[in-house]
Structure formats: C-alpha cells, structure tokens
C-alpha positions as CSV (number, residue, x, y, z in Angstrom):
1,M,54.3,60.9,-9.3
2,Q,55.5,63.0,-6.4
3,P,52.2,64.8,-5.8
4,N,50.4,61.5,-5.6
5,M,52.8,60.3,-2.9
6,R,52.3,63.5,-0.9
7,L,48.6,63.1,-1.2
8,L,48.8,59.4,-0.1
9,K,50.9,60.4,2.9
10,Q,48.5,63.2,3.8
11,V,45.6,60.8,3.6
12,Q,47.4,58.2,5.8
13,E,48.1,60.8,8.4
14,Q,44.6,62.2,8.4
15,L,43.1,58.6,8.7
16,A,45.4,57.9,11.7
17,K,44.2,61.1,13.3
18,L,40.6,60.3,12.5
19,Q,40.9,56.8,14.0
20,A,42.3,58.3,17.2
21,E,39.5,60.9,17.3
22,L,36.9,58.2,16.8
23,G,38.3,56.3,19.7
24,E,37.8,59.4,21.9
25,L,34.3,60.2,20.5
26,V,31.5,59.0,22.9
27,V,27.9,59.2,21.8
28,E,24.9,58.4,24.0
29,G,21.7,56.7,22.8
30,S,18.6,56.3,25.0
31,A,15.3,54.6,25.1
32,G,12.2,54.7,27.4
33,G,12.5,58.4,27.9
34,G,16.0,58.1,29.2
35,A,15.3,55.0,31.4
36,V,18.1,53.2,29.5
37,R,21.1,55.0,28.3
38,V,24.0,53.5,26.4
39,E,27.4,55.1,25.5
40,V,29.2,54.0,22.4
41,N,32.5,55.2,21.1
42,G,33.3,56.2,17.5
43,L,34.7,52.7,17.0
44,R,31.2,51.3,17.7
45,Q,32.2,49.8,21.0
46,V,29.7,49.9,23.9
47,Q,31.4,51.8,26.7
48,R,28.6,52.0,29.3
49,V,25.0,51.0,30.0
50,R,23.0,53.0,32.5
51,L,19.7,51.8,33.8
52,D,17.1,53.8,35.7
53,P,16.6,51.9,39.0
54,G,12.8,52.1,38.4
55,V,13.1,50.1,35.3
56,V,15.1,47.4,37.0
57,E,12.7,47.3,40.0
58,A,9.7,46.9,37.7
59,G,11.0,43.4,37.0
60,D,9.8,43.3,33.4
61,V,12.8,41.6,31.8
62,E,11.4,41.6,28.3
63,L,10.7,45.3,28.5
64,L,14.3,46.0,29.8
65,E,15.8,43.8,27.0
66,D,13.8,45.8,24.4
67,L,14.8,49.1,25.9
68,I,18.5,48.1,26.0
69,A,18.4,47.0,22.3
70,A,16.6,50.3,21.3
71,A,19.2,52.4,23.2
72,V,22.1,50.5,21.6
73,N,20.6,51.0,18.2
74,D,20.0,54.7,18.9
75,A,23.6,55.1,20.0
76,L,24.9,53.3,16.9
77,R,22.8,55.4,14.6
78,R,24.2,58.5,16.2
79,V,27.8,57.2,16.0
80,E,27.2,56.5,12.3
81,E,26.1,60.1,11.7
82,A,29.1,61.5,13.6
83,V,31.6,59.2,11.7
84,N,30.1,60.1,8.3
85,A,30.4,63.8,9.2
86,K,34.0,63.4,10.2
87,V,34.9,61.3,7.2
88,G,33.0,63.6,4.8
89,A,34.9,66.6,6.3
90,L,38.2,64.7,5.9
91,A,37.5,63.8,2.3
92,G,36.3,67.3,1.4
93,G,39.4,68.8,3.0
94,L,41.6,66.5,0.8
95,G,39.5,67.2,-2.3
96,L,38.3,63.7,-2.5
97,P,34.7,62.7,-3.3
98,F,32.7,61.2,-0.4
99,P,29.2,60.0,-1.2
100,G,28.5,59.3,2.5
101,G,27.7,56.1,4.3
102,L,30.4,53.9,5.6
C-alpha cells in the first residue's frame, strides 16, 4: 500500500507543478497573415488581442470578427498541443499510460 501512496503524492505534486507551468505558458495564434494575433495561456484564457491598424482602418467589421475568431481558434489549438505534450511527458515520467487528448 505504501508504494501506491508515494505514487499518489508524486502525481499530486507533479500536477500542481504542471498547473503552475500552464498558467505561465503563453501561446500565440494568428490569422490574416498576422493581422490579428491572440495570446492564450495554458489554462485557455485569452491574455491579449493585437490588431494590425490597417485591418481596423479597413472598417470591415465582419472580416475583423472572422479574423479574431480564427486567431483565437489557432491559439487554442496550439495550447491544446502544448498541454498534451506536457501531460504526456508527465504521465510517461511517472510510468502512467497517456493516450493523448484532454
């Protein structure tokens, strides 16, 4: 029983460390050739949205909305990849199976 408790404690410590790392992780997604850039942290929270002034001046609200949505989706996809890599590494380091995909 003792080895299981040690493993559980190790998993809890590693998960706490992972959560802190994910809060620090920032991934950028973009759309429109970089006209819209969005930063999302590893906890999937949008941190910043940057718009090229030329896109704003164009006045095409519908296009701008589409570009923002595409940039957010790109950032979230990249975060998902980074999170899966970190969780997979953690699981592998603990000898646990990780099929991927959170």
